[in-house]
N, C-alpha and C positions, 0 to 999 in steps of 0.2 A: 503492500500499499504505500502510495505516494504521502508527504506529508508537507502541505503547504507551507513556506517559510512566513515570518512575520517579515514587516517591513526593516526590523534592525538585524535581520539576518537569523534569528534564533528560530527553530523550526515549529510550526502550530502543531498541536496534539489536544484530538478530544477527551473528554471525558476518561473514558476506558483507559486509553493509552496514558495519561496523567497519573492515575491511580496505579496502574501496573508498575510504571518507570518508579515511582514513588514508594511503593509500598516498603521495600526496604529501609527507607529511610523514616518512613512513620514507626516501623518496628523497632528501629534502634533507639528513636526516640522514647517510645514507652517503655522499651527495655531498660535505659538509662535512668529513666525518673522510677521505676519499679525498684530497680538495682540502689539506687541512693536511698530509697524509703525503707528498704532493708538493710542499709549499712552494708552493703558488699560492694559499693562503688570504690573503685581503687584509685590511690593516688599515683602518680606517676613514680614517685618515692615511697616505697612501702615503709621506708624508717622515719619518715616525717615525722615531725611533735604531734601528736593529738589534744584533743581538749579531754580533760578529767571530768569524773562524774560531780566531784565537788572538790573544794581546796585541800591538795595533798599535805601530808606531814611531812613526807621524805620525798626525794629525789632518786635515789638509788638505794639497792638491796646488795649485800655483802654476805653471802651465804656460806657458811664454815661448815662444809659436812663431813662429818667424823664418820667416814666409813665403815661399817663394821658392826656397828651398835656398841657404845661405850656402854660401860656397867653404871647405872643410875647409884646404886648404893657403894660405891667406890668411887665417886665423883662429887655430886651436888645433894644426895638424899641419905643423910646420915640415920642410920637405924641402930640403936643402941642393943635393941632386943638380939639381934644376931651375933652380940658378944657374949652374951648371958647363955644363947643355945648352941654356938658354934660347938661343931662336932657332933650333933646329934640328927638322928633320922627324921630327916623334914615331913615325911608322911604323920609321923606322930607329933612334932612340934609345930607345924605350920597346919596339918589337914592335908584336905584333898588338894593333889597336883595337876595340874593341867600336863597334857602331852606335851613334849619337847623336841626339838629338831632330832636328837639323837638318843632320847630316853636313855641316858646314862646318868641314872639319879645318884650323886654322891649325898655327903653331909650338908649340914646347914653350913656355910661359909661366912665367917665375918670379914670385913673389909680387913685387909692387910695395911691399909693407910689410915692415918691420924685425921680425926677431923678436928676442924675447930669454928667458933664465930669469928665471921671479919666484918669489919666496917659499921658503921652505925646500924646497918640493916639488919645485922647479925647472921647473916646468911652461912650455913653449914658448905663449908667448901674442903675438900681433902687435900691432904699435903700434894698429891700431884701436880697442882694447880698453883703454886706461890706467886706466881706472877699476875695470871686472872683475877685471882683472889684479892689483890689490892683494888682490884675494882668493882669490888662487890657491890658497892652503892649504886653503881651505875646498871648492875643487872637487873631484869625480871626473870627470875628462874620459874620455869612452869615446870612440876614435879607430878603432873597427871595426862601428860601425851600417851597414847596409844596408838598401835598399828591393827590394820585388820588382816596383817599377814605375818607369818614367823620366818619366812624363808627370805634369805638376800634377796635373789631377782626381783620377786614379787614386791616385798618390799620397798625396794630402791623405786620401782616404776611409780607406787602409790605415794611415797615422799616426792618424788620428782614430777610426776603428770595427774596425781589423784585419781591413778588407777593401777590396779595390778595385773592389768595387761598391756602387752609390747604395742607400741606405735601410736600412744597419744600423745600431743603436744605436752613439751616440759612446761613447768612452770616459768622460766624463764623465756619461752617462746610466746608465750600467754600474754606477759606484762609488754613484751615488745609490739603485740598485736594490741593490745590496748593503748600503748601509749607514744609508741614509735620510739625514737631516739634523740638526745640532746645532742649527741655527738654525730656529725655527718662523716667524719672521718675514722670511723670505727664502729663494729657491728653494737646492736643494743645489747645482747646476750654473748658474754663471755666467759668461757670456764679456763681458770687457769689450772692446769694438770700438773700436779706436784710427781707424779709417778704412778700412781692406782688410779685407773679408772673403775667404778664400780661394776658390781656383777649385775649385768644385765646390759651392759656394753654404752656405746653411744646412743643409743635409743633413750637413755635418761636425759639427754641433753636435745633431742630432736624435736622438729616443728610438726610431726605429725600429718594432719589432715588440715593443718594452717598453711598458709604460702610457704615457700621454702627459704623465704628471706630472713626468716625468723627464727631460724634455728639456732643452736649454740656453738661461737665458733671457739675452737679448742687451742689455748696456748700452750707448748710445752714448754717445761723449764728451762732454764739455759739463755743464753745470748740470742739463740737464733730462733724464736717459739714457734714462727710458722714458715712453713717450706717456700721457697722461691719468694720470698718477702724482697730481698735485693734483686734491683734489677741486672740481667747479664748481657744487656747490650752493651756495646762501646759507648754510643752518643746517645743521650737523651732523645736526640731527634728522630732514632730509628725506633726507639720503642714507642713514641708518640704517633710515627706511621703504622707500626703494625697494630696499634690499639685502634686507631681512626678505621683502619681496613676491617678489623674485627666489627666495630659499631657499623660498618655499612653492611656487612654480611647480617649482621644480627635486625638490623630494620627490614632488610629485604625479607629475612625469613618471618618477621611479624607481619609485616605485608600480605605475606602467600598464606600463611596459616591460621592467622588471627591471633587473639590474646590466649597464651597458654602458660599458665603458671612456672613451670619448670625452665620454659625458655626466658620469660619475662624475669624469673629469681638470677638464672645463669646470668643474664645482661647486667642487672643490678648488682650482683657479688663483684662482675668485671670490673663494674666502675667504681664500687667500693673498694676493691682488692688495689686497684691504681691509686687511691686515696691514703689507702695504708700504708703504701710502700714510703711515703713521706713521712707518715706521722709512726709507724710502729717501730722502728730501728731509734730513734728518739726516746719513743716510750719506753722501752725497754733497757735502754742504757741507764743503768741507776749510777752513774758515776757521779754525775751531777748532784746527789744526794749527798749531805754533809757527812763525816765521819761520824759523827755523833748521833745521827739517824740511823746510819747503817749497824752502829754497834748497837742503838737502842734494841731494834727489830732482831738482831741475833745472826747477822749475817758474816760474822767473823767467829761463830761459835767452834766447840770442838766438834759437836756431833753434827753430821751430814744433814741429818732429817731436821734440826732447826736450821740451818742455813737454808735448805731448799724452800723451808715454808716461810723463813722470813722473807726471803726474795718474793714470794706469791702473795703475802700480805702488804710489803711496799707496794710492790704494783697495783695489787687491789686500790690501796689509796690513791695511787695516780690516775687509775682508770675511774675513780670515783670523780676527780678533779676534772677530767675529760667529758663528764657528762653520760657515763655508760649506765644503764639503768639496772641491769643486775649481771651479777658476777660471781660466781660460783669457784670456790678452792674445795680441789679434792686433796685426800692426804699423800704425804711422801711416801715413797716405798722405802726399802731398807730398813723397817723395825722389826723383821722377823713374820710379822702379818698387819693386817689391818687391826682396827680397835674389834678384833673376833676372835678373842680368847678362849676358845673349847679347851685349852691346857694352858700352863704357864702365865697364868693372870698376871702375876706380880713383872713378869720379865717385859711382856707384849704391852700392857697397859703404862708401866712407866717410860718405855721406849716411845709411845705415839704421845703421851704428854709432853716430855720432853721435848720432840718435837714442835708441838704447837702453844706451847704456854706461853714463852716468851713473845713470839711473834705477835700472837692475838692481842697480847696486852698492850704491846707496842702501837698496834694498828688502832686501838683504842685511844690511848693515849695522843696519838698524830691526830688523828680525826678531831679531838678536842682542840686542839694546837692551831688547827688552821681553819677552826669555824666550820666544820662537815659534819662534827657528831650529830647536831640537832636535824641534820637533812638527809642523814644516812641510817638506815636498818641495819644492823648486824644480827644474823641468824647464826645460833650454833646446835648441832643438833647431828644424831646418829637416825638408822632407819627403824632403830629399836632399842631396848635395853637389854638385861642381862638376869638370870636368874639368882634369888639368894641363896640358892643350895649349888652345891658345885656340880660339874660335870667330871665324871671321876674323881680326883683328888686335887687337883687345882686348877681348874678350869669353869668357866659359868657357860651354860646354855642360853640360845636366843628367847629373850621373852618380850612379846608384844602388848602387855598388858599392863604396863604403866611403867614410863620410863622419864628421864629430865631432859629437858633442854632449855636455853636461855635467849633471850633478846633483850639488846641494848641499842639506844639511840633515839631517834626522831619519835616522837608520839608515843612512848614506852615508859610506864610508871618506873622510877628509878627505886633499886632496893628492893623489890617486892617478892614477894614468895606466892606463888598461886597455886591450887591444887594441892594432892594429898595421897601417898599411896599408902597401903595398910603397914602394920609395924611391922611388918617385914619387907617394906620395898618391893613387893611383889605383883598387886593388882592395885590401880587407880580407884579409890574410894568417894573422894571428893571433887568437883567440879572435873568431871572426867572429860577428856578432849579427844579429839581425833585430828589425823592431818587435814582434812576439809576445814577443819576451824583455822589451822595455821594459815593456809592459803587464802581462807577470807580475809583474814586480818593482814596477811601483807599487801593483797590488793585494796583494802580499805586506807590504809596506809599510805597508798600512793595514789589515794583518790579515785579509786576505781570500784564500784559495787559490783560483786562478785556475782549476782545475779544477772547483771546487763551485759558482761563480756561474754558474747556467746558466738558461733559460728555454725553454721548450718552444713551439719556433714550426716550422710545417710539417713535422710528425710526428718532428722531433728535438731532440735538447737543444742548445740553441744556447748559445755562449760568447763573450766579447771575443775569446780567443786562437784560436777554434774548437778544431782537434786538435794546436795547436803551443804553443810558449813554454815558456820553462824561467827560472825565477828566478834572475838573477845574483847568485848567492850571493859571489862573489869580490868584489862591490864594496861589500858591505854591513858595517858596523861590529861 
């Protein structure tokens, strides 16, 4: 059919032809409106800062993950009854026992470490942590946390993603999805790997069904934390030309296949990687830190674990300064095992404590000195606790029924003890909490309502806390 042109040269169309040609455009407009209303409209920069639901109390979270499950009754939950009944049959002294991971039930086992009260708060803290004890009045110690899983991998997924199943987005990914990043030269979610990746692997830091841009970026310990971070081209112009050519190829691919998350994430990651090449080398070069600061963190310590974790904690402070939203530290290797002492409790817990005690105390001090403490949340926890009776002769088995953790920093009541376990330190009996409550509280302090941070997947609105979780208002300042 011939189309008669208008006088200005544009072809004339009847109504049917006009609708046929514009149908795609109308559909795109409608789809854009629907996506915008649903909250799925994507920014060209997925890490661009986003509005909070209400004024935030903190800007960043430093998550000190104690891999393996520290024993609450050897750290922050003093139970003198264990001393009285030490060496007795726990079935007679305690009563009914829950099944354990290995069911190798030994005798009631008192803590081999001395407990003392510290600070005006009077927190009971064992001699494992002499340096952290000096910050007792900054800590809110929660003694009634529980987990839904008694085994490492599922418990790690639960702690990190709110689900015991593999493949869900990590809490750091949810925070990046909800807030974006204040740093455009660094990822919003960074994992500082001291040598031990938790059981469950990198899926603990994954983005799951969220866009891939929000997954955790793992920095290894040492001077070169990321592979290929240093340019290999002889001249900057050569690298610039290569990147420009890659950008052209990416744009052509997007024009051909449309918006595909994996492709867009790859493009965003390439652009971020380029900016990181100028940011990361200077960031991880700690030589600019004063000798006094390095000494305070323990970078010159005799024990290698202390030196490794000192570097991580100091780097965490620098990342907070750069505006990174969520920073997780994993434990250093070389301590015989993670905090998972099924035997050799004294040796293993002592080595792990020596590795982290001085660096963590220094981090709290440094954040205060630089005016960052009140806008940073520091969280210390494992995936579960340990039993008040021995596994075999000198170890402790897994205990998800009640364990201790602590929080410090912005929005948290200082010097507070919250919740309680029974007289044996076995099960939470007062203000019992679950990991979903921890997640809800962390999001709340960042200015996010945990019930509103959702992503549609598998025909339902998914969230970090699923259908659970309550903000722990009693511990908020």
